[in-house]
N, C-alpha and C positions, 0 to 999 in steps of 0.2 A: 505494500499500499504506500502511496506516494504521501509524503509529509510536507511537502515544498521545500523550496531553496535546497534542493540536491540531497533531501534527507528522505529515508524509507525505513520501513519495518515490515518483516515478513508477516503473513495472517497467523501463522502458528505460532508467533512469539507473541501474541495479543491473547490474552486469557481473559474469556467473557464469562460472567455469570449474571444471572438476572433473579430478582426478587421482587416482592410486593412493593408498591409504592407507598408513599405517605401522602396525607392530605384528603381534599375532597374528592368524590368520584362514586359514592355509593357502594353498592356490591361489586361493582368492577375492580375497586382497589383491593378488596378483601380476596379477590378471588385470581386475579390475572398478575403473573409475575412480569410487569413492565418496566420496572426501575431497572437500568442497565449499569453494571459496575465493570470496570475496564483495568485490568492490571497490566503494565508493561514495564520490564526492566530497562533502565538508561543503557545498559551496555548492549542491549539487543536493537537499537536505534541506529541504522547505519547513515554513514555520510556525517558523522559528528567528529571533530576532532577533540582532543582531552579538553582544551580550552571551552570548546562548545558544551561539552559535558558538564562541566562546572558551572557554566552560565545557566545551564538547564537546571541543574540542581538548585542554585539560587533562585531562579524565577520561580519553579514549581516547588518551592519548600512547601506551601500550605498542603499539597497532595503526595509528597514524599513520605513514603513508609519504608521500614526495613532497611535493607542495605540497598540503595540505588532503585527502588520501585516506586513507579508511580501509580496512583489509585485513584482512577477518576468514576464518580457516581453521578448519574443524570436520572432524575424523575419527574422532569417537567411536564412531559407529554403523556398522554394516555395510550400510545403506541410505543410498543418496545424498538420498533425500527426507528423511530424520531429519537427515542432516548439512545439509541445505540449511535446514531449519526451526531447527537448532541456530544458524547463521550469523544468520539473521533475528532470532532472540531474544536474541542477543547486542547486535545493532545497535539493537533496541527499546530494551533496558535502559539502553545508555549513552546514547541520545538523549532518553529521559524522563528521566533523571537529570538532563542537561543543561538541559532545559527548565524544570526547576523553579528559580525564583528563590531563592538563599539568604536566609534573614530576617537583617535588619539588627538588630545587636545595640543595644539601648538601654541607656546607662549609667544606673545606679541608685545611690542614696544610701543608706547603712544607715539604718535608722528610730532616733529618738531613744533609744528604749528599749533596742534592742540594742546600742548604743553605750555606755549607762549599764552595762548588764549585764556588757559586755566589761571596762569599766575597773574594776568592782566586783570582778570575778573576778581581774583583775590585783593589786589591792591585796590581796586575801585569801592569793594565792599569795605575794605578797612578804613578808606578815606571817609566814605558815607558813615559808617558808625563814628569815626573821630569827630566829625563835624557835629554830631549831636551831643557830644558831650559838654554840660554846662560848666562844670569845675575848672575846666583850663581857662575859662575868661576870668577869673579871680585876679 
């Protein structure tokens, strides 16, 4: 299964289980196992280097269980298929976020003109405040 940004996972590495959902729905909620639970090991996700796996551990810390295993549960819909797609969507989102290498910030210096304008503004402000003082006139 393609997870986006050059990452993938084999279907046999995805462990699915289904349980009864919570919330409103009458008899349907009590009888049908529509809530989907997906377990995936981070090591089974292909296309992620070590740094990306660490980013995934950080991003997915709320769904991380055990030793590098992600656990997704979705029971938003009455349909088992839609809940299954919801779990897969969450997995895709987190993996694609982790696959993106963050930009390295480059240090910059202020331009000569911006430094001069800042200093000129400071001088004007100091003169303005100095002219307000009344105790210098005595």
